[in-house]
N, C-alpha and C positions, 0 to 999 in steps of 0.2 A: 535691074532697077537703077535708074540714073541718080546722080547726086541730088540731094535735097528735094526730092520729088514731093514729099509731104510737108515741107517746112512752112508753107503759108496756108495750109488747110486748117483754119481756126475752128471750124465746126466739126472736124473729124474727131470722133471719140474712141474709135477702135480701128486697128489695122490687122489684117491677116496677110502674112507673106506666104503664098502658096508653095507647096512642095516642089513644083516644077521650076521655081526660081533657084538657080544654083549659086549666084553671086550678086552682091550689091555693094556699091562703093560706100555710100553714106546713107544711113536711115536717120533722117532728122525728124523727130516726132515731138515737137514742143507742146502739143495740145492734147495728145491722146491719153486715155485712161487705161487702155488695155492693148497689148500687142501679142499676137499669136504668130509664132514663127513655126511653120509646119516642117516636119521632117523632110529633108531633100536639099535644103540649102547647105552649101559647103564652105562659103566664105562671106564674111561681112567685114567691110573696112571699118567704119565707125558707126556707133549708135549714139546719137547726139540729142540730148534733151533741151539744148539751147537755153539753159537757165530759166526755163519757164515755170509756171505753176502747175505743170502736169501732175495729175494725181497718181500716175503710174508708180507703184510701190515695189513691184517685183517683176522679174523677167526670167523665163526659163528657156534655155537654148536646146534645140534638138540634138539627137545623137549623130546626125549627119554633118553637123558643123565641125570643120577641121581647123579653120583659121579665122582669127578675129584680131583687129588692131587695137581699138579703143572703145570704152564706154565712158561717157563723160557728160557733165553739165545737167544732171538730173537732181532736182532739189529734194524729191521725196522717195527716190529709189533706195531701198534698204536691203533687198534680197536679190541676189543674182545666183542662178543655178546653171551649171554646165553639166553636160553628159559625157560619159566615156567616149572617146574617139577624137576629142579636141586635141590638136597637136600644138598650135600656137595660141596661147591665152592672151587676152587683151590687157592693155594698161587700163586700170580703173581709176579715173580722175574725178572722184567725188568724195568730199570729206565726210559725208553722212553714212558712207558704207564702210563698215569695219573690215579692213583688208584681211584680217585673220579669220573672219567668218565666211569668206568666199572659199569654198572648197574646190580646188582644181582636180580634175580627173587624173588618174595615174598615167594616162596616155600623153599628157602635156610634155613636150620636149623643149619649148621655148616660150618666154613671156615677152610680148612686144614692148620695146623701149622707145620712148620719144626721141 
């Protein structure tokens, strides 16, 4: 999936990233209410909320995800859930997410640094 492919889709309420997608650079989702990332994806560069008023409040990442760089600019996101298997955890750039509440799997070897 290319960079910013969803960023100007203002009427988009929900996105499903199918399991046959292995990698995406930037998922920019300023307008969505729900994102479903199916098992199969291995790498996500950035998940960007673009400081919009999206009602997305939580996101769960599948067990296939191994590497992620950043999650940032979501106003209402408060719950982030990772599965065992993640090796590189993302930088989380959102003041409304309690960093201590994000539970990283035991498989994490590195946290992305800006």
